[in-house]
C-alpha positions, 0 to 999 in steps of 0.5 A, spaced: 410 407 422 413 413 424 417 418 420 423 422 422 423 428 419 431 430 418 433 437 416 436 438 409 444 439 410 447 445 409 450 445 402 458 445 403 458 451 398 454 455 403 458 453 409 465 455 406 462 462 404 460 463 411 467 461 413 470 466 408 465 472 410 467 471 418 474 471 416 474 477 412 470 480 418 475 478 423 481 481 418 477 488 417 476 488 425 484 487 426 485 492 421 481 497 425 484 495 431 491 496 429 492 503 430 490 502 437 495 497 438 501 502 435 498 507 440 499 502 446 505 499 444 510 505 447 506 504 454 507 496 454 514 497 452 516 501 458 511 496 462 515 490 460 522 494 461 521 497 467 516 492 471 516 485 468 524 485 466 526 487 473 521 482 476 523 476 473 530 478 473 530 479 481 526 472 482 532 469 478 537 473 482 534 470 488 537 463 486 544 466 484 550 468 488 555 473 485 562 472 487 569 475 484 565 478 478 562 471 477 555 469 477 553 462 480 547 458 481 546 457 489 538 454 489 535 456 495 541 458 499 539 465 499 532 464 502 536 459 507 540 465 509 533 469 511 532 464 516 539 465 519 540 472 519 538 476 525 537 482 522 532 480 518 528 477 524 529 484 527 527 488 521 521 484 521 519 485 528 520 492 527 515 493 521 510 488 524 510 493 531 509 499 526 504 495 523 500 493 529 500 500 532 500 505 526 495 502 521 489 501 526 491 508 529 491 512 522 485 508 520 481 510 526 483 517 526 481 518 518 474 515 520 473 520 525 475 526 521 472 523 515 465 522 519 466 529 522 467 533 516 461 530 513 457 533 518 453 539 515 454 543 521 461 543 520 463 550 517 469 551 512 469 543 511 472 544 504 478 548 507 479 543 513 479 537 508 484 541 504 488 542 510 488 535 512 490 532 505 496 537 504 501 532 507 499 527 502 502 531 497 508 533 500 514 529 498 517 523 502 524 526 503 521 533 504 517 532 510 522 527 513 527 532 513 522 537 516 521 532 522 528 530 523 529 538 524 523 538 529 525 532 533 532 534 533 535 533 541 538 540 541 533 546 539 528 542 535 521 545 535 518 539 539 523 539 545 522 547 545 515 546 546 516 541 552 521 546 555 515 551 555 511 546 559 517 545 564 518 538 561 525 535 560 528 534 552 527 527 549 532 524 545 527 523 539 532 520 534 537 516 538 533 512 543 530 506 541 523 507 544 522 514 542 525 513 535 519 508 533 514 513 536 517 519 532 517 514 526 510 512 527 508 519 528 511 522 522 507 516 518 501 517 521 501 525 520 503 524 512 497 519 510 492 520 515 489 525 510 489 521 504 485 515 508 480 521 510 479 523 503 478 516 501 473 514 507 470 521 506 468 519 499 465 512 502 461 516 507 458 521 501 456 514 498 451 512 503 444 515 502 441 520 506 435 517 507 438 511 511 440 517 516 433 520 517 430 513 518 435 511 523 433 518 527 426 517 526 427 510 529 430 513 535 437 511 534 443 516 537 449 518 534 453 512 536 448 507 534 448 511 527 455 511 526 456 503 529 450 500 525 449 504 519 456 508 517 461 502 519 458 496 516 457 500 509 464 503 510 467 496 510 470 495 503 473 502 504 476 501 510 478 494 507 482 498 501 485 503 506 487 497 511 490 493 505 494 499 502 496 502 509 499 495 510 503 495 504 505 502 505 508 500 512 511 493 509 515 497 504 517 503 509 524 506 507 524 513 506 522 516 513 526 511 517 532 512 512 532 519 513 530 520 520 534 515 523 538 511 518 535 504 521 538 506 528 539 506 534 541 499 534 537 497 528 530 499 532 527 502 526 530 498 521 525 495 516 526 489 511 526 494 505 531 499 508 535 492 510 534 490 502 537 497 500 543 496 505 545 489 502 544 490 495 547 497 494 552 498 500 554 490 500 553 489 493 550 482 495 544 483 489 542 475 490 541 476 497 537 483 496 533 479 491 531 474 496 529 479 501 525 483 496 521 476 495 520 475 502 517 482 503 512 480 497 510 474 500 508 477 507 504 483 503 500 477 499 499 473 505 497 479 510 493 482 504 489 475 503 488 475 511 485 482 511 481 481 505 478 475 508 477 477 515 473 484 513 469 480 508 467 474 513 465 479 518 458 480 519 
């Protein structure tokens, strides 16, 4: 015969007391946290007013059309227009052309500069880092205007330098091919130093012992760079690539000031086209659809880049 021992049940009064104590502790914690909620309330209000509300409003507007001052629901008609509009296709071609040329070029230059400026034998490293980073702190409008003056066909600094070596002037901003070159050059000039500083921080996080062990094993400079530096910089390179891709897809200020999207829409980008549709033609429904197209493209490309860099051995 077996005897089963059972734990005596806790009295109901004890359970009620425990629940009441827990409730009192919760209320005391809420009272302690209440001032913090009041402090963050202005920031939350501004975030909701200037981010959440415009985001939701633009999404709703992308399914609407405004005609004669009246708003009507049109469903997916605005998104259907995207596939029928040749300027959307042209703007996407332009931005992807800039993307596949400018982003890899800029990231490679940034890696090279960061690697050189991380070497102990380089003198005045702090000064060089500051010089390379300076373009990133200039305003977009200011540096775009400077490039517009420099690349002017008549009297521009670039053509004056070409004339000094016996070359004919180039119509930088009024030729389709050269306008794209000028746009890529200006973006690369501004953002290379910014990405260089980020990559330099990643380089300085690599332990010096790994370099010393590689040298003892007989590894040369290229082997150290390709087998030690680059693999450990993969998260930093991924970050720079994704942020640079997002920046390229959102390109507006530079091409708006340098070329206005011309010549012949050769530098028209989706965001610049969005601006023209929304604030020159006042077709806010279609402009909202273009904006959400850009968001979708950025999300897809970012996921692809993340998976490629993550799965790469």
